[in-house]
VOBA-1610 file (N, C-alpha, C; in pm, whole numbers, padded with zeros to 5 digits, always signed):
BEGIN
Met-01662+00803+01527Met-01540+00852+01462Met-01581+00918+01331Asn-01659+01019+01335Asn-01712+01079+01213Asn-01604+01167+01149Asp-01523+01241+01228Asp-01419+01328+01171Asp-01289+01260+01174Ile-01256+01187+01070Ile-01132+01116+01064Ile-01027+01211+01013Ser-00908+01210+01078Ser-00800+01295+01027Ser-00669+01211+01037Leu-00576+01247+00958Leu-00447+01177+00961Leu-00377+01194+01097Ser-00404+01296+01174Ser-00336+01318+01298Ser-00388+01213+01402Asp-00498+01154+01384Asp-00556+01052+01473Asp-00501+00908+01439Leu-00432+00903+01330Leu-00392+00770+01277Leu-00237+00755+01275Lys-00190+00635+01299Lys-00048+00607+01281Lys-00028+00476+01201Val+00080+00475+01130Val+00111+00359+01051Val+00204+00264+01134Lys+00170+00134+01131Lys+00252+00035+01199Lys+00289-00073+01097Arg+00417-00100+01085Arg+00462-00209+01001Arg+00452-00341+01079Leu+00390-00440+01021Leu+00376-00572+01088Leu+00498-00658+01060Thr+00540-00729+01162Thr+00649-00821+01142Thr+00585-00958+01125Glu+00672-01059+01096Glu+00617-01196+01078Glu+00561-01250+01211Asp+00598-01192+01322Asp+00548-01235+01454Asp+00415-01168+01491Asp+00386-01055+01426Asp+00262-00981+01459Asp+00140-01057+01401Arg+00034-01062+01470Arg-00091-01120+01431Arg-00207-01020+01453Ile-00289-01016+01356Ile-00418-00944+01370Ile-00527-01045+01401Asn-00584-01034+01513Asn-00681-01137+01562Asn-00811-01126+01489Ser-00854-01004+01453Ser-00980-00993+01376Ser-00971-00865+01290Phe-01034-00875+01175Phe-01041-00760+01082Phe-01159-00785+00997Cys-01253-00697+00994Cys-01373-00717+00915Cys-01390-00603+00817Ser-01355-00630+00690Ser-01367-00531+00583Ser-01497-00558+00498Gly-01560-00671+00523Gly-01675-00708+00443Gly-01633-00794+00322Asp-01502-00817+00306Asp-01454-00906+00195Asp-01391-01019+00264Thr-01455-01137+00254Thr-01409-01259+00322Thr-01264-01298+00285Asp-01231-01295+00158Asp-01096-01330+00118Asp-00992-01232+00167Met-01026-01108+00168Met-00929-01008+00218Met-00911-01029+00370Asp-01019-01045+00441Asp-01008-01059+00587Asp-00931-01190+00623Asp-00954-01293+00541Asp-00881-01422+00567Asp-00728-01396+00541Tyr-00693-01323+00440Tyr-00550-01294+00416Tyr-00494-01216+00534Ile-00563-01113+00578Ile-00512-01024+00682Ile-00492-01109+00811Val-00584-01184+00853Val-00587-01254+00976Val-00493-01382+00971Asn-00501-01454+00864Asn-00440-01591+00859Asn-00311-01598+00771Lys-00292-01509+00675Lys-00184-01532+00584Lys-00081-01416+00575Ser-00114-01295+00618Ser-00029-01188+00600Ser+00106-01208+00669His+00108-01270+00784His+00233-01294+00851His+00328-01387+00767Leu+00273-01477+00693Leu+00354-01572+00607Leu+00415-01489+00490Phe+00343-01394+00432Phe+00399-01309+00330Phe+00515-01226+00384Ser+00496-01180+00509Ser+00609-01107+00574Ser+00728-01195+00597Lys+00706-01316+00646Lys+00808-01411+00681Lys+00892-01440+00554His+00827-01465+00443His+00893-01501+00321His+00933-01380+00232Arg+00913-01262+00285Arg+00952-01137+00226Arg+00885-01116+00089Leu+00762-01157+00077Leu+00684-01136-00045Leu+00618-01000-00045Ser+00588-00949+00072Ser+00534-00815+00090Ser+00561-00764+00230Ser+00548-00635+00246Ser+00553-00574+00373Ser+00410-00536+00411Asn+00362-00576+00528Asn+00225-00550+00566Asn+00221-00442+00670Tyr+00116-00353+00657Tyr+00101-00244+00745Tyr-00039-00229+00786Val-00058-00168+00907Val-00193-00137+00953Val-00195+00011+00982Leu-00309+00075+00967Leu-00332+00207+01013Leu-00407+00193+01142Ile-00350+00252+01248Ile-00406+00233+01384Ile-00473+00361+01427Ser-00587+00347+01488Ser-00659+00466+01536Ser-00637+00485+01686Glu-00580+00597+01727Glu-00562+00625+01868Glu-00697+00647+01935Glu-00796+00692+01863Glu-00932+00709+01916Glu-00997+00575+01953Leu-00959+00474+01886Leu-01017+00335+01905Leu-00921+00243+01975Asp-00842+00299+02070Asp-00753+00215+02151Asp-00651+00141+02067Asp-00592+00205+01964Asp-00492+00145+01878Asp-00545+00025+01800Lys-00671+00029+01767Lys-00732-00075+01687Lys-00695-00050+01540Pro-00657-00161+01464Pro-00637-00145+01323Pro-00761-00109+01248Val-00762+00002+01176Val-00878+00041+01106Val-00860+00028+00950Ala-00734+00010+00912Ala-00706-00010+00774Ala-00579-00099+00761Phe-00563-00163+00645Phe-00453-00256+00621Phe-00405-00234+00479Phe-00276-00241+00458Phe-00225-00237+00319Phe-00091-00314+00312Thr-00058-00354+00193Thr+00070-00426+00168Thr+00148-00343+00061Leu+00275-00348+00077Leu+00369-00292-00021Leu+00470-00395-00066Ser+00509-00394-00195Ser+00609-00482-00247Ser+00682-00414-00359Cys+00797-00465-00391Cys+00875-00410-00502Cys+00811-00452-00635Asp+00816-00368-00731Asp+00762-00398-00860Asp+00836-00313-00963Arg+00781-00309-01087Arg+00841-00221-01185Arg+00730-00189-01289Val+00747-00077-01356Val+00667-00040-01469Val+00756-00067-01591Cys+00705-00154-01677Cys+00791-00190-01795Cys+00711-00191-01924Met+00781-00208-02029Met+00721-00199-02164Met+00603-00293-02181Ser+00612-00410-02121Ser+00506-00514-02134Ser+00375-00473-02071Asp+00378-00369-01977Asp+00258-00323-01912Asp+00173-00241-02003Phe+00221-00202-02116Phe+00150-00115-02209Phe+00106-00190-02330Thr-00004-00148-02386Thr-00063-00211-02504Thr+00033-00211-02623Thr+00099-00097-02648Thr+00190-00084-02760Thr+00320-00019-02708Asn+00430-00034-02789Asn+00549+00033-02756Asn+00535+00185-02764Thr+00442+00227-02854Thr+00421+00375-02865Thr+00365+00427-02730Asp+00272+00359-02675Asp+00212+00399-02545Asp+00320+00410-02433Phe+00410+00307-02429Phe+00517+00309-02337Phe+00616+00428-02361Asn+00651+00449-02487Asn+00739+00558-02526Asn+00674+00693-02486Arg+00551+00709-02507Arg+00483+00837-02468Arg+00490+00854-02310Phe+00470+00741-02237Phe+00478+00740-02094Phe+00616+00788-02047Arg+00718+00726-02097Arg+00856+00758-02047Arg+00903+00892-02102Arg+00863+00931-02223Arg+00910+01059-02279Arg+00864+01176-02196Lys+00741+01162-02140Lys+00689+01270-02055Lys+00758+01283-01922Arg+00823+01177-01876Arg+00878+01169-01740Arg+01030+01173-01734Phe+01098+01148-01844Phe+01248+01133-01838Phe+01314+01201-01958Arg+01432+01251-01931Arg+01518+01296-02036Arg+01569+01178-02114Asn+01624+01200-02231Asn+01673+01081-02309Asn+01774+00995-02239Ser+01864+01062-02160Ser+01966+00981-02091Ser+01907+00890-01979Lys+01784+00911-01943Lys+01721+00833-01840Lys+01625+00728-01886Arg+01616+00716-02020Arg+01518+00624-02071Arg+01562+00478-02060Met+01485+00393-02001Met+01515+00252-01991Met+01393+00171-02029Lys+01402+00042-02035Lys+01282-00043-02073Lys+01196-00074-01950Gly+01237-00040-01829Gly+01161-00064-01712Gly+01206+00031-01605Phe+01114+00067-01513Phe+01142+00164-01406Phe+01098+00101-01273Pro+01176+00119-01166Pro+01142+00065-01038Pro+01012+00134-00985Ala+00929+00051-00917Ala+00804+00100-00860Ala+00774+00023-00735Ile+00681+00083-00654Ile+00634+00019-00536Ile+00486-00018-00566Lys+00449-00141-00536Lys+00315-00188-00563Lys+00232-00195-00435Ile+00117-00131-00440Ile+00021-00150-00329Ile-00056-00279-00369Gly-00030-00388-00294Gly-00086-00516-00333Gly-00228-00533-00285Arg-00249-00499-00157Arg-00382-00516-00094Arg-00410-00393-00013Ile-00534-00354-00005Ile-00573-00235+00078Ile-00716-00259+00126Ala-00740-00237+00251Ala-00874-00260+00309Ala-00899-00165+00429Val-01024-00136+00445Val-01072-00053+00556Val-01181-00128+00628Ile-01185-00121+00765Ile-01282-00195+00835Ile-01421-00143+00796Ser-01520-00239+00802Ser-01653-00207+00753Ser-01722-00082+00814Glu-01706-00069+00948Glu-01775+00039+01011Glu-01722+00175+00977Leu-01606+00186+00911Leu-01551+00315+00871Leu-01555+00338+00721Gln-01605+00244+00650Gln-01615+00255+00504Gln-01716+00365+00474Gly-01688+00448+00372Gly-01779+00553+00331Gly-01762+00676+00412Gln-01664+00682+00499Gln-01639+00805+00581Gln-01517+00881+00544Gly-01459+00851+00430Gly-01345+00926+00383Gly-01209+00874+00426Leu-01206+00752+00488Leu-01076+00693+00531Leu-00990+00646+00408Gly-01053+00597+00309Gly-00982+00551+00188Gly-00895+00659+00125Pro-00953+00777+00094Pro-00871+00882+00036Pro-00760+00929+00136Leu-00791+00930+00267Leu-00688+00965+00367Leu-00572+00865+00365Leu-00611+00736+00347Leu-00513+00629+00336Leu-00423+00645+00219Ile-00481+00679+00107Ile-00404+00698-00020Ile-00306+00817+00005Glu-00357+00925+00065Glu-00268+01041+00089Glu-00152+00997+00187Ala-00186+00923+00292Ala-00089+00875+00385Ala+00015+00787+00318Leu-00029+00703+00224Leu+00060+00616+00153Leu+00151+00694+00066Lys+00106+00801-00003Lys+00189+00880-00085Lys+00303+00945+00000Cys+00269+01001+00113Cys+00365+01060+00207Cys+00466+00952+00252Phe+00411+00840+00296Phe+00491+00730+00350Phe+00587+00677+00246Ile+00542+00652+00127Ile+00626+00597+00021Ile+00730+00700-00021Ser+00692+00823-00029Ser+00790+00929-00070Ser+00900+00949+00036Ser+00875+00906+00159Ser+00974+00928+00268Ser+01073+00806+00269Ile+01044+00700+00197Ile+01138+00586+00194Ile+01252+00619+00105Arg+01373+00631+00165Arg+01493+00677+00089Arg+01595+00566+00079Phe+01571+00447+00130Phe+01678+00345+00127Phe+01673+00254+00005Ile+01575+00282-00085Ile+01564+00203-00200Ile+01526+00290-00323Gly+01578+00262-00435Gly+01550+00345-00550Gly+01407+00304-00604Cys+01327+00408-00623Cys+01190+00380-00672Cys+01141+00505-00742Arg+01091+00493-00864Arg+01042+00604-00940Arg+00887+00620-00932Phe+00818+00506-00924Phe+00670+00507-00927Phe+00617+00428-00811
//
């Protein structure tokens, strides 16, 4: 699978009943989360878990990521001035608040055999498209 393209991949949201039997990213903690704990996070609605599935590899998960609600707020910045510069560039005065809704990418992993082949940047691009298509929740970042 040397020429990876987005057209060969599809995103699947995992439910609390879905299990991934094996996933080897080379990071033991990440792999343990994906195989043994991700369904619990789904069950308790702490995150939504997704896999990127390759049609070329018989719908095998080749990447994994989690999304959860978050926010960008004043306390995320070193000084109030830094926060004010951040929001001034992005909002008119009437839209300035002390925090803004965001989506957090909590975990992200690619299987070992595909690391270094450009799947990571493709995954980030897919995430941007995927997140921007979500219209049922307000989110700025």
